[in-house]
N, C-alpha and C positions, 0 to 999 in steps of 0.2 A: 226487704232485707232479711235473710235467714239468721236466726240466733246462732251464735257460736257455742256449741255444746261442750267443746273440749275444755273450756275454762272452768266448767262446773261439774263435768261428768264424773271425775274421780271421787270427789267428795260426796256427790250424790249417791253413787253406787256403794261407797263404803258405809254411808249412813243407812242406806236401804237395807243392808244386811244387818246392821247393828247401830242404833237401836230400832230403826225403822223410820219411815217418812210419814208426814201428816197430809192426808188427802182431804181436801176441803171441797164441799159441794153446796149448791143452793137450789132449792126447789122453786116452782113457779110462784109460790106465795111469798118468797123472799126469805124463808127460813134457812139457816145455815147448819151444816153438820160436818163434823170432822171425825175421821177414823185413821187408825194406824195401818200402814201397809208394809209388808216385808217382801213382797214379790212385785216385780215390774221390770220393764225394759226401756232403755233409751237408745235411739238409733235413727237411721235414715230409711224411710220407706216412701215410695211414690215420689222420690226426689225431695222429700220434705222431712225436716226434723220431727220425730214422733216420740211420745211417751205412752207406753202401753201399761195400763193398770188392770188388775184382776179383782173383780168384786163379786161376791156371792149374791144371788137374788134375795136371800133372806136378810141381807144387811140393809139398814136404814139408808145408807149412802146410795144403794142401787136405785131406789126410787127417785132420788134427787137427780142423779146423772141421767136417768131415763127421761126426766122432765126437761132438764136444762141443756143436755148435750155439751156440758163444759165442766171443768174442775180446775183447781190449782193444786200443785204438789209443793209442799213446803218442807225444806230440809232443816231439821232442828239443830240448834247450837249445842255445844258441850254444856251440860248442866240441865238439859231438858229431858233426860232419860226417864225420869219418873212420870212426867207429863205424857210422854209418848206411850209409855206402858199403860197408863190409865186410859188414854184415848182408844187403846186397842182392847180394853178389858170391859168397859161399860158401853151401853148403847145410847145413842142420842134420842131414842124414843122416850127414855125415862130419865135422862140426865142432861143438864146443860154443861157440857164438857168445857166450853169456853170460859164460863164463870168459875167452874170448879178447878180448872187448871190455870186460871188467870191468863188466858190467851187473848190478845188484842187483835181485832180484825182491822185490816187496812184495805182501802179501796184498790182494786186491781187497775192496771193500765188499759186493758182491752176487754175485760169480762165483767159480768154482773157478780160473779163469785169473787169474794175477797181473798186476801192472803193473810198470813199470820205474822204480825209484826215481830214477834220474838224469834222467828226463824231466820236463818242466815241466807238461804237461797230460795227463790220463788220461781216456779214454772206456771205460766198461764196456758192452759190447754183447751182446745176445741175438738170435740169428738168428731171424727170423720168416718169411722167404721167401727162396728162391733161384731163380735163373734162369740156365740155360745159354745162352750166346750161340748164336744160330742162324746158321751160316755163310752160308746163302742170303740173309740180310738184311744182311750186312756189305758195305759198299762195296768195289769191286775194288781201289782204291788203298790202302785200309786193310788188306786181305788181303795184298797184296804187301809192304807195309812192316812190318806188325806180326805177321802170321801166316804166315811162310814155311813153317811146319809147322802141321798142323791141331790146334793146341794152344789151343783157344778158352777164354776165361775163364769161370769160374762167377761170377755176380754174387750176393753175399750181402747181403741187406737185413736190417739188424739194428736192433732197438730200442735206443736209447741209454738205459740204465737210470740212469746218472749220469755227470756229467763234472765234474772238479774239478782244482784246482791245489794240490799239496801243498808246493811249493817257492817260496821268496821270491827266491832267487838266480837270476840269468839267465845265469850263466857256468858252463861245465863243461869239463873237459879229460880226454880219454880217450886213453891211449897204447896202441897195439896192437903185438903182436909182428911181426917181419918177415914179410911176406906172400910166398907162393909165387905163381907166375904161373898165371893161370887163363885158360882159353879160353872166351870167351862166344860162343855160336852165334847168338844173336839179340839185338838191342838195342831198347830202347823208343824212342818218338818223340823228335824233336830236342830238344824242351823238357825232356825228362827223360832225356837220353841217358846221364847219369852213374849212373842207377839200374838195376841188374839184379835183377829180382825172383827170389828163390829160396824 
């Protein structure tokens, strides 16, 4: 039975643009990582509901998805904006973002990769195809703005196994510890300038 996307698509796309969504992945050793995404697509491809996410090879998450071929996308509730920003600013290589952002992992219905309890909507996704962006086909203005270094995204096309909302509440409050200053070398486009993908 195919998941019905229309029930959740509007809220998901609105949150994708602002403040972003939380992409969670698990490696073979069972370690979890979460990053903020501001780019992605939801739709039908190969007659199947799909979620496409873009991850740069330099990101910690990239290795995890390459190993597991799965991920969950978690839509944050109102009040989680600070946590979403934090997860897009620091790297899981050096930070336990789950602990620092007080995020609770919940077992998924079909995947090894968990979901985030504090989020309102959860997508469980199995990668069925991936595509590396061809630099020769990227417009010059996009290269200059988004790829000052040759760190082109891998596009992961994933079958949506299920999507659901486990929470009735629409409010959340996450308090974070004092943050250190971080140097961000490249920024996303203007409409997502507050999201730094890690």
